[in-house]
C-alpha positions as CSV (number, residue, x, y, z in Angstrom):
1,X,44.9,-67.3,55.6
2,X,48.2,-66.7,53.9
3,X,51.0,-64.5,55.2
4,X,50.2,-61.6,52.9
5,X,46.6,-61.3,54.1
6,X,47.7,-61.6,57.7
7,X,50.3,-58.9,57.2
8,X,47.6,-56.6,55.5
9,X,45.2,-57.3,58.4
10,X,47.9,-56.4,60.9
11,X,48.7,-53.2,59.1
12,X,45.0,-52.2,59.0
13,X,44.5,-53.0,62.7
14,X,47.7,-51.2,63.7
15,X,46.8,-48.2,61.6
16,X,43.3,-48.0,63.2
17,X,45.0,-48.2,66.6
18,X,47.3,-45.4,65.7
19,X,44.5,-43.2,64.4
20,X,42.5,-43.8,67.7
21,X,45.6,-42.9,69.7
22,X,46.2,-39.7,67.8
23,X,42.5,-38.8,68.3
24,X,42.7,-39.5,72.0
25,X,45.9,-37.4,72.4
26,X,44.3,-34.6,70.4
27,X,41.2,-34.7,72.6
28,X,43.2,-34.5,75.8
29,X,45.4,-31.7,74.5
30,X,42.3,-29.8,73.3
31,X,40.7,-30.2,76.8
32,X,43.8,-29.0,78.5
33,X,43.9,-26.0,76.3
34,X,40.3,-25.1,77.2
35,X,41.1,-25.2,80.9
36,X,44.3,-23.2,80.7
37,X,46.5,-26.3,81.0
38,X,45.3,-27.3,84.4
39,X,45.2,-31.0,84.7
40,X,43.2,-31.0,88.0
41,X,40.5,-28.8,86.5
42,X,40.2,-31.1,83.5
43,X,39.8,-34.1,85.8
44,X,37.2,-32.2,87.9
45,X,35.2,-31.3,84.8
46,X,35.3,-34.9,83.6
47,X,34.1,-36.2,87.0
48,X,31.3,-33.7,87.1
49,X,30.3,-34.4,83.5
50,X,30.3,-38.2,84.1
51,X,28.2,-37.8,87.3
52,X,30.8,-39.2,89.6
53,X,31.0,-35.9,91.5
54,X,28.1,-33.6,92.1
55,X,28.5,-29.9,92.6
56,X,27.7,-28.8,96.1
57,X,25.5,-25.7,96.2
58,X,24.2,-25.6,99.8
59,X,25.4,-26.3,103.3
60,X,23.0,-29.2,103.6
61,X,24.6,-30.8,100.4
62,X,28.0,-30.3,101.9
63,X,27.1,-31.8,105.3
64,X,25.4,-34.8,103.7
65,X,28.5,-35.4,101.6
66,X,30.8,-35.2,104.6
67,X,28.5,-37.4,106.7
68,X,28.6,-40.1,104.0
69,X,32.4,-40.0,103.8
70,X,32.5,-40.2,107.6
71,X,30.4,-43.4,107.6
72,X,32.6,-45.0,105.1
73,X,35.7,-44.2,107.2
74,X,34.0,-45.6,110.3
75,X,33.1,-48.9,108.6
76,X,36.7,-49.2,107.2
77,X,38.1,-48.6,110.7
78,X,35.7,-51.1,112.4
79,X,36.9,-53.7,109.9
80,X,40.6,-52.9,109.9
81,X,41.2,-52.3,113.6
82,X,40.3,-55.8,114.9
83,X,42.4,-57.4,112.1
84,X,45.4,-55.1,112.9
85,X,44.9,-55.8,116.7
86,X,45.1,-59.5,116.1
87,X,48.1,-59.2,113.9
88,X,50.0,-57.1,116.5
89,X,49.0,-59.2,119.5
90,X,49.8,-62.6,117.9
91,X,51.4,-65.0,120.4
92,X,54.9,-66.0,119.4
93,X,55.3,-69.8,119.9
94,X,58.8,-70.8,121.0
95,X,60.6,-73.2,118.7
96,X,63.0,-75.7,120.1
97,X,66.2,-76.2,118.2
98,X,68.1,-79.4,118.5
99,X,71.7,-79.9,117.7
100,X,72.6,-82.4,115.0
101,X,76.3,-82.7,116.1
């Protein structure tokens, strides 16, 4: 490839990137406008729409959700506590220094 075709390809790729960037910014601004400029509400709607968060309708749904989070916290604690305990109670080995004078 010569330098002119590489320059043209760079301009085309850069222009396409700019167009996608403008489209993405416009989509975010439009979404924020729909939810009255509340970023957290936009994030919640995205998470619900993508299936990462399910709406909770009943007490049983809520209790099941909380119980699952509790089990995750317990497993994390059972892994992290022994590691932390060994780190805190590590025996310090004395080091002997000798003088070189």
